[in-house]
DOLONU-562859 format. One record per residue: z, x, y of N, C-alpha, C in turn. Coordinates in steps of 0.02 Angstrom, whole numbers, plus 32768, in hexadecimal, padded with zeros to 4 digits. Atoms other than C-alpha are relative to their C-alpha. Example, Ala and Ser with C-alpha at 12.3 -4.5 7.8 and 13.67 -1.06 7.14 Angstrom:
<rs>
8000802D7FC5818682677F1F8000802D803C/7FFD7FD67FC5816582AC7FCB80257FD98037/
</rs>
This chain:
<rs>
7FDA803E8007D261436D2A35801A7FFB7FB8/7FE080088041D2DA434A29A780147FB77FF8/7FE980438011D2F0429F2956801D80037FB9/7FDE7FFF8041D35A427328C080177FBB7FED/7FE3803E801AD39F41E92854803280127FCA/7FCC7FF28031D43A41E127E6800C7FC37FD3/7FEB8034802FD472417E274E803D80197FDA/7FC87FEF802BD516417C26F080177FC17FDC/7FE980398027D559410C2667803480177FCE/7FCC7FF28031D5F1410625F97FE67FF57FB9/801180088046D5D84121254080357FDA7FDA/7FD18026802AD63B40DC24AE8038802C7FE3/7FD07FD2801ED6A541752486804380018022/7FC37FF97FD9D727416A251080107FBF8025/7FEB803B7FDCD78940E925707FE57FFE8047/801D7FFC7FBDD737412326127FC580307FFE/80377FD17FF9D69C417F264B801E80438016/7FE47FBF7FF0D6D0423626477FCE80308021/80317FDB7FD9D6314272269D800C7FF3804B/800280087FB8D627428E27587FC28024801A/80397FDF7FE0D59742BA27CB80067FFB804B/800280027FB7D57742DF28817FBE801D8017/803F7FE97FE5D4DB42F828EA80037FFF804C/80027FFB7FB7D4C44331299E7FBF80228013/80417FE47FF1D40F434829D18003802B803F/7FFB7FDA7FC2D44143872A7E801980477FF2/7FE57FBE8012D4A444162A307FD780207FC8/80277FE68037D42A442929A18027800B7FC1/7FD67FF6803AD4B34419291E80007FC27FD3/800180358032D4AD43B2287E802980197FC4/7FD67FEA8037D52A43B627EF800F7FC77FD0/7FE4802D8032D557435F274D803880257FDC/7FC77FE38024D5FC437B26F480137FD07FC8/7FF08027803CD62B433F2646804680137FE9/7FBD7FF48017D6E543322627800280037FB4/80017FF48048D7094372257880297FCB7FDC/7FDE80348026D73242E125058033801D7FD1/7FCA7FE8802BD7D242F424A4803480288025/7FCF7FDD7FD7D8274355252F801B7FD18035/7FDE802B7FD0D8A1430925AA7FDD80038044/801680027FBAD86942D226587FB8801A8008/80447FE57FFDD7B342FA26327FDA7FE6803C/8024801D7FC8D76F428226B5801A801D8042/7FE37FE47FC3D7E842C4273A7FE98047800A/80187FBB7FFAD7B4437627157FB780028015/804680047FEBD6FC434927227FFB7FEE804A/800180137FB9D72242F827CA8012803A802D/7FEE7FC47FD9D7784395280A7FC5802F8005/803A7FD38001D6E043F927D87FCA7FE98031/803580167FD4D662438C283480167FFC8048/7FE680017FBCD6D4437F28CC80018046801E/7FF27FBE7FE4D6F1443928DE7FC880347FF5/802C7FC98011D67044A528877FC18003802C/803C7FFC7FD6D5D1447528E9800E801A8046/7FF07FEC7FBCD624448929928012804A8004/7FEC7FBA8000D670453129647FC4802E7FF3/803C7FD8800DD5CD4573291D7FD48001803E/802A80047FC4D56D453729B6801B802E8037/7FE17FD77FCCD5E9458E2A297FFE804A7FF0/7FF97FBA8015D5F5462E29C47FBD80247FFA/80407FE1800ED53F464E29997FDB800E8041/80227FEC7FC3D4E646AF2A227FB6800C7FF5/80477FF3800ED44246D829CC7FF27FF17FB7/8012800F8045D3E746A029307FDB803B7FE1/801B7FC48020D3CA474F28EE803280197FCC/7FD87FE58036D409479C284D8004804C800A/7FC3801B801FD48547EE282F80337FE48031/7FCE80157FCFD4DB47BF28D280187FB97FF4/7FED80458008D4D8470528B280297FF57FC1/7FDA8006803ED519471B280180498011800C/7FBB7FEC7FF1D5B34775284280237FCB802A/7FE180327FD4D5D146F328C980137FC17FDA/7FF3803D8026D5C2465E28548035800B7FCB/7FCF7FF18034D62746B127CB80468001801C/7FBF7FFF7FE0D6B646CC284480197FB8800D/7FED80467FF4D6B54613287480147FDE7FBE/7FF1801E8041D6B145DF27BC804280187FE5/7FC07FE58019D74146522790803B7FE18025/7FCB80207FD9D7AA460B281E800C7FB97FE9/7FF980468015D786455927E8801E7FFC7FBA/7FE680008044D7A845802732804B800B8000/7FB87FF17FFDD85245CA275C80267FC5801E/7FDE80397FE2D87D453627CB80067FC77FCF/7FFD80368031D85144B827448035800F7FCB/7FCE7FEE8033D8BA451626C480477FFD801C/7FBD7FFD7FE2D94D452E273B801B7FBB800F/7FE980427FEBD954447827717FFA7FCB7FCA/800880318036D932442526C980437FDC7FF4/7FC380288004D9AF439826B88028800E7FC0/7FDE7FF48040D9D743BF2602800180497FEC/7FFD7FB9800ED9CB447B26107FBB801F7FF7/803E7FDC8005D945450026067FDE7FF37FBC/8026800A803DD8BB44E225887FFC7FB87FEA/800080468015D8D0442525867FCA7FD78021/803580267FE0D83A43F425F17FC6802F800F/803A7FD87FF1D78C442E261A7FC37FD6800D/803F80237FF2D6DA4401264C7FC680307FFB/80407FDD7FFDD628443A262F7FDF7FEE8042/801D800D7FBED5C6444C26D17FBA801C8004/80427FE57FEED515446427107FF57FF1804A/800980057FB7D4F4448427C97FBD801B8015/803F7FEB7FE3D4534492282A800A8006804C/7FFE7FF57FB8D44A44DD28DA7FB980118016/80437FF57FE6D3A644D2293A8005801E8046/80057FE17FBDD382454629CB7FB88018800A/80457FEE7FF5D2D545542A147FD77FEE7FC3/8029800D803BD25B45652984801D80217FC1/7FDF7FE2803AD2DB45A9290980377FD27FE7/7FCC80288020D3534558288F8030802D7FDC/7FCB7FDF8024D3F8459B2851801B7FD07FCB/7FE180288034D436455A27AA803E80237FE7/7FC07FE68017D4E94570276F80197FD07FCA/7FE4802E8031D533452D26CE803280227FD2/7FD07FEF8033D5C24537265480027FC57FCF/7FFD80368031D5B844D325B27FBC7FE97FEB/803E801B801CD531446025717FDE7FCC802C/802880287FD1D4FC43FE260B7FC4802B8013/803F7FDC7FF9D449442C26337FDD7FF58043/802D80067FC7D3CB444926BE7FBA800E7FE8/80467FF98012D310443226A47FD58003803E/803380007FCCD278445527107FBF7FE47FE2/8040801D8014D1DC43E826FD7FCD80128035/80357FEB7FD2D13E4430274A7FBC7FF77FDF/8045800B8019D08B43F6273080007FE87FB7/7FFE801D8043D0BC439426958021802B7FCB/7FDF7FD38030D11644272644804A80038010/7FB880007FF8D1D144222627801D80447FEB/7FDF7FC0800ED23B44C0262D804B7FF78007/7FB780037FFBD2F444C72606801980408022/7FE97FC77FD9D34C45382684804580197FEA/7FBE7FED8017D3F245422627800280047FB4/7FF47FFB8048D42D4573257980477FE67FF2/7FBF801D800FD4BC4512252A803280367FEC/7FC87FD58014D562456C251C80287FDB7FCB/7FDE80248036D594452524747FF280237FBE/80097FE38043D5AA455A23BF80207FD17FCF/7FE8802D8034D5BA44E6232A80257FC4801E/7FE5803D7FE3D5DC4452239B803980098031/7FC97FF37FD2D66044A624067FE78028803C/80147FDB7FC4D64C44E224B9801F80467FFF/7FE77FBB7FFCD65C459D24CF800F80148048/7FF07FF57FB9D6604597258E80077FBD8022/7FF5803E7FD9D6A3451026028035800E8034/7FCB7FFC7FCED71144F6269A80417FE97FE0/7FC0800E8020D7C544FB265F800C802A7FC2/7FFA7FD7803CD7A6457825D280318039800B/7FD77FC57FFAD81C460725AD7FD6803D8011/80247FC47FEDD7EC46B025F27FD37FF4803C/802D80037FC6D75E46CA266D7FC77FD07FF2/803780308007D6E6463926837FC3801D8024/803B7FDF7FE3D6414695269E7FC47FD17FFC/8039802E8003D5B5461E26CF7FBF80247FF5/80447FE78002D4FF463726A77FDF7FEE8042/801C80097FBDD4A6464E274D7FB880187FFF/80467FEA7FFBD3EB4655276F7FE17FE4803F/802480147FC2D374464628037FB67FF67FEF/804480128011D2C945F427FC7FD97FEE803F/802D80137FCAD23645E328737FE87FB87FF4/801780458004D202453028997FBD7FF68021/803F80157FE2D15D44DD28C380067FB78014/800280467FEDD13D443B291E7FE87FD77FC5/8011802A8038D13743B1289D802B800C7FC3/7FD27FF48038D1B943FD282980337FC87FFB/7FCB8031800DD233438427DA803580217FD3/7FCA7FE38027D2DD43BE279A802D7FCA7FE5/7FD3802F8020D35543682727804180237FEC/7FBF7FEB8018D40F43852710801B7FC87FD4/7FE78035802BD46243292680803980197FD5/7FCD7FF38032D4FA432226117FE17FF47FBB/801E80038042D4E0432825567FF77FBA7FE4/800D80448014D4E6426C25497FB77FEE8003/8048800C7FFBD42F426F257E7FDA802A7FCC/802B7FD68029D3E54304252480127FFF7FB6/7FF080088047D44242E024827FDA7FC67FE1/8024803B8019D3DB423F24737FB77FFF8015/80467FFF7FE8D339426924CF7FE780487FF9/80177FBB800CD2D7430124937FD68019803B/80217FE27FC7D27E437925077FB97FE6800A/8044801B7FF9D1D1433324E280017FBE8025/7FFA80417FDDD208428525188018800A8048/7FEA7FF27FBCD26442CC25AE7FC58015802C/803B7FEA7FDAD1C3432225E57FD37FC68012/802B803A7FF4D160428225D3801E7FD28035/7FE0802D7FD1D1DE421A26328004801D8046/7FFA7FE17FBED1F5429726BF7FBE80018025/804280007FDFD13A429426E17FDF7FBB7FFE/801D8042800BD12341DA26C37FF47FD88040/800780247FC1D13141A127798017802D8039/7FEB7FDB7FC5D14341E7282980437FE7801B/7FC3801F7FE7D1D941752847803C801E7FDC/7FC97FDD8020D27241E0282680377FD07FE8/7FCE80318015D2E54148281D7FEA7FDF7FBF/8019801F803DD27640F82799800480327FC6/7FF97FCD8034D273419C2738804780017FE5/7FBA7FFD8016D330419E273480127FC37FD5/7FF4803C8029D33340EB26F27FDF80067FBC/80227FF98040D2B44114266C802480337FD3/7FDA7FCF8027D31841AC2634803E7FE07FE2/7FC58022801AD3B6414526247FEC7FCE7FCA/801780318031D35540BE25C97FED80207FBE/80137FDD803DD311413C254C803E80157FD9/7FC27FED8022D3C14179252680207FC37FDF/7FE5803D801DD3FC40C7250B7FD97FEB7FC3/802A80118039D36940A42499800C80307FC6/7FF37FCF8034D3964142243B80467FFB7FE2/7FBD800C801CD445410024188037802B801D/7FCE7FD67FE1D4A94164249580467FE37FF7/7FBA80168007D565415C2473802D8026802F/7FD77FD97FD2D5A641E324E97FF27FEA8047/800D800B7FB9D5B841D625A57FC080258013/80417FE57FEBD51441FA25FD7FFD8003804B/800C7FFA7FB8D4F1423C26AB7FC3802B800C/803B7FD97FEFD453427D26FB7FF17FFC804A/801B7FFE7FBBD40A42B027A27FB980197FFB/80467FEB7FFCD34E42B627B97FF280128049/800A7FE57FBDD31A431F28507FB78011800A/80447FEF7FEED26F432728A180008031803A/80067FCE7FCCD24643C229057FBB7FFB8020/803F800B7FDED1C243A429887FE7803A8029/80147FC67FD9D1B9445029D6801C7FFD8046/7FE67FFC7FBCD1DC44812A8A803A80308004/7FCC7FCF7FF4D26B44E42AD3803F7FF37FD8/7FC480118028D2F444872A74803F800F8026/7FBE7FF67FE2D3AA44B22A93801780477FF4/
</rs>
């Protein structure tokens, strides 16, 4: 059984919330996308990503084994990257988004990301980050809409009943450190309350960027 809760809030940097998220427990797909501030149509690009990427990954991925799944997901990401660049209203290179996607099948989890949105796994009170930021000196080095080939980081992880996963844009982890994240993720069995506490911690930490998160509880069983 899979249960989840989501939170998103607009920060103070932009005229609109440029984050987007989507969750489908039946399909086992969860995604956050962070439209890149300072680029045109950032929110619209993030929306395209959450509308298209999970469905295409779900349809394309046949097995959660490496290297097969890496090739399948990379092909989907390359197609999406080219589409975003080709259809950018102000021309190629004028829009983009960081993304983090989680696909659950059976007792395995696929993580896919480009940029600095993150995925964490909390198990038995221990927090593990499943993604590494694609950034250098404050600038993203990989994202949807980038020039050249957008190569996502792809990994597969075994799950246990009771695992809790977190997807978030950098509005959360820039204000809440990993120690606090670990404490909050294990603070209650209520996943909706966990999501509220995470958002509250970011607000208390003075968050100014847009913030989005999805907390996912994996209960074991056959899954999707």
